[in-house]
C-alpha positions in Angstrom: 55.9 79.9 53.4 55.7 79.4 57.2 53.1 76.7 57.9 50.1 78.1 59.7 49.2 76.7 63.1 45.4 76.4 63.0 45.3 74.9 66.6 46.9 78.2 67.9 44.7 80.5 65.8 41.5 78.6 66.9 42.7 78.6 70.5 43.1 82.4 70.4 39.7 82.7 68.7 38.1 81.0 71.6 36.9 77.9 69.7 36.4 74.6 71.4 38.6 71.9 69.8 37.9 68.2 70.3 41.0 66.0 70.3 42.3 62.4 70.6 45.3 61.1 72.6 47.7 59.0 70.7 50.0 56.6 72.5 50.5 54.2 69.5 53.2 55.7 67.3 52.3 53.6 64.3 51.8 55.6 61.1 49.0 53.4 59.9 47.0 53.7 63.1 47.7 57.5 63.1 46.5 57.8 59.5 43.3 55.9 60.2 42.5 58.2 63.1 43.6 61.4 61.3 40.6 60.9 59.0 38.0 60.6 61.8 37.2 64.3 62.1 39.0 65.3 65.3 40.3 68.8 65.5 43.6 67.8 67.1 45.6 64.7 68.0 48.3 64.5 70.7 51.3 62.2 70.3 52.5 61.2 73.8 56.3 60.8 74.2 56.0 60.9 78.0 53.9 57.8 78.7 54.9 55.7 75.6 57.9 54.3 73.9 57.7 56.9 71.2 60.8 58.8 70.2 61.5 62.1 68.4 62.0 59.9 65.2 58.5 58.5 65.8 57.2 62.0 66.2 58.7 63.0 62.8 56.9 60.1 61.1 53.7 61.0 62.9 53.9 64.6 61.9 54.4 63.6 58.3 51.4 61.3 58.4 49.1 63.9 59.9 50.3 66.6 57.4 47.9 65.2 54.8 44.9 65.6 57.0 42.9 68.5 58.4 43.8 67.7 62.0 46.3 69.7 64.2 49.2 67.7 65.7 50.2 68.3 69.3 53.3 66.6 70.7 54.1 66.0 74.4 57.8 65.5 75.1 58.9 63.2 77.9 59.9 66.2 80.1 60.5 69.9 80.2 63.9 69.2 78.5 65.3 71.8 76.1 67.3 69.1 74.2 64.2 67.0 73.4 62.1 70.1 72.8 64.6 71.3 70.3 64.5 68.1 68.4 60.7 68.1 68.2 60.6 71.7 67.0 63.2 71.1 64.3 61.2 68.1 63.2 58.3 70.5 62.6 56.2 70.3 65.7 54.4 73.6 66.2 52.3 72.9 69.3 54.0 71.3 72.3 52.4 70.1 75.6 55.1 70.3 78.3 54.4 67.9 81.3 54.8 68.6 85.0 55.2 72.3 85.1 55.1 73.2 88.8 55.7 77.0 89.0 56.4 80.1 87.0 60.2 79.4 86.7 59.5 76.1 85.1 57.0 77.7 82.7 59.7 80.3 81.8 62.1 77.4 81.2 59.6 75.9 78.7 59.2 79.3 77.0 63.0 79.7 76.7 63.3 76.2 75.2 61.0 77.1 72.2 62.5 80.6 71.7 65.6 81.6 69.9 68.3 83.8 71.5 68.6 86.4 72.9 65.2 85.9 74.6 65.5 82.1 74.8 67.9 79.2 74.4 66.6 77.2 71.3 69.5 76.2 69.2 69.6 77.6 65.6 69.7 75.3 62.6 68.6 76.6 59.2 68.1 73.3 57.4 65.4 71.3 59.2 61.9 70.1 58.4 60.6 73.1 60.4 62.2 75.5 57.9 61.1 73.3 55.0 64.9 72.5 54.7 65.8 76.2 54.3 62.8 77.2 52.1 61.1 79.3 54.8 62.7 82.7 54.6 63.0 84.5 58.0 62.0 81.4 59.9 64.1 82.2 63.0 62.6 85.7 63.2 59.0 84.5 62.8 58.9 81.0 64.3 57.2 82.0 67.5 54.3 83.4 65.6 53.1 79.9 64.8 54.5 78.0 67.8 52.0 77.2 70.5 53.1 76.3 74.1 50.8 74.4 76.4 51.9 73.6 79.9 50.6 70.8 82.0 49.4 71.4 85.6 49.1 68.1 87.4 49.8 68.5 91.1 48.4 70.3 94.1 51.5 72.5 94.1 51.0 73.5 90.5 47.4 74.3 91.2 48.5 76.6 94.0 50.8 78.3 91.5 48.2 78.3 88.7 47.9 82.0 88.1 51.6 82.7 87.9 52.1 79.7 85.6 49.2 80.7 83.3 50.3 84.3 83.0 53.9 83.6 82.2 54.6 85.4 78.9 54.8 82.9 76.1 52.4 80.3 77.6 49.4 79.9 75.3 47.3 77.4 77.3 47.2 75.2 80.4 46.3 71.5 80.4 44.9 70.0 83.6 45.9 66.3 84.1 43.2 64.5 86.1 45.3 61.3 86.7 48.3 63.0 88.3 46.1 65.6 90.1 44.3 62.6 91.6 47.5 61.1 92.8 48.7 64.4 94.2 45.5 64.6 96.2 45.9 61.1 97.6 43.4 59.5 95.2 45.8 57.6 92.9 43.9 55.7 90.2 40.7 57.8 90.8 40.8 60.6 88.2 37.0 61.0 88.6 37.1 61.4 92.4 34.8 64.3 93.5 37.7 66.2 95.0 39.7 65.9 91.8 36.8 67.0 89.7 36.1 70.0 91.9 39.8 71.1 91.9 39.9 70.9 88.1 36.7 72.8 87.5 37.9 75.4 90.0 41.1 75.7 88.1 39.3 76.1 84.8 37.2 78.9 86.3 40.4 80.6 87.4 41.9 80.3 84.0 38.8 81.6 82.3 38.9 84.6 84.5 42.5 85.2 83.3 41.6 84.7 79.7 43.9 81.7 79.4 42.6 78.6 77.5 42.4 75.3 79.4 42.5 71.7 78.3 41.9 68.3 79.6 41.9 64.5 78.8 39.5 62.2 80.5 37.7 59.0 79.7 34.8 60.2 81.9 32.5 61.6 79.2 30.1 63.2 81.7 33.0 65.0 83.4 34.3 66.2 80.0 30.9 67.8 79.4 31.2 69.6 82.7 34.7 70.7 81.8 33.5 72.0 78.5 30.8 73.9 80.3 33.4 75.3 82.6 35.3 76.7 79.7 37.7 74.0 78.5 39.0 75.0 75.1 40.9 71.9 74.0 39.3 68.6 75.1 40.8 65.2 74.5 37.9 62.7 74.6 39.7 59.3 74.4 43.0 57.4 73.9 43.8 55.4 70.8 45.0 52.3 72.6 42.0 52.3 74.9 39.6 52.7 72.0 41.2 49.7 70.2 41.0 47.5 73.3 37.4 48.4 74.1 36.3 47.8 70.6 38.1 44.4 70.4 36.7 43.3 73.8 33.2 44.4 72.8 33.3 42.4 69.6 34.6 39.3 71.3 31.9 39.6 73.9 29.3 39.5 71.1 30.6 36.0 70.4 30.7 34.6 73.9 
């Protein structure tokens, strides 16, 4: 049987899903966090040393828990995307999509020919090693494609990116948007917040789900109020460091 993608179905149902960013590709850390009640977790292969092999171990770890895995490849690269899909990833977050053409390239990378360019292999973890009958014909029913808008240029092209057939949601990256606006290192700058909230309103008008990651909890509440559907509220490495520093400070 084809594994169901609850993240995609809940996204389509308009539910708000609260997530956690994972930059530590350690199965034990992932297993601890997988039982903490988050709706989804995102493994970052862009800004970490994680590899497709690490993603495979991570997906296996999360499979035992009621949390939806999302994987971000290092780039909009069909070779890397193919590996992650074959490993069983069903929801991908593609970084740095600047225009409709790049969005179409991402769609093609997750889609089998003749519509796309995904290579065909029948014995993979995604097919339960050949046990899922008709996988190639039905794979896209359970695949979810999120694209990341993170520059001024991409914001200018937001509508055409968001309405590209095959795109299921748009993630807005405050850190890179801030850099694009000349406020590098200031993801909570008022101009950055205003641009993101405006983008969320535009996406809501199109009926396209939006997502965000921020450590600014007050801003996340604003984003949720603006219609954000998938909200990452923290990063595993940051949580670990803050907790360790706080405990040490108690013993100063």
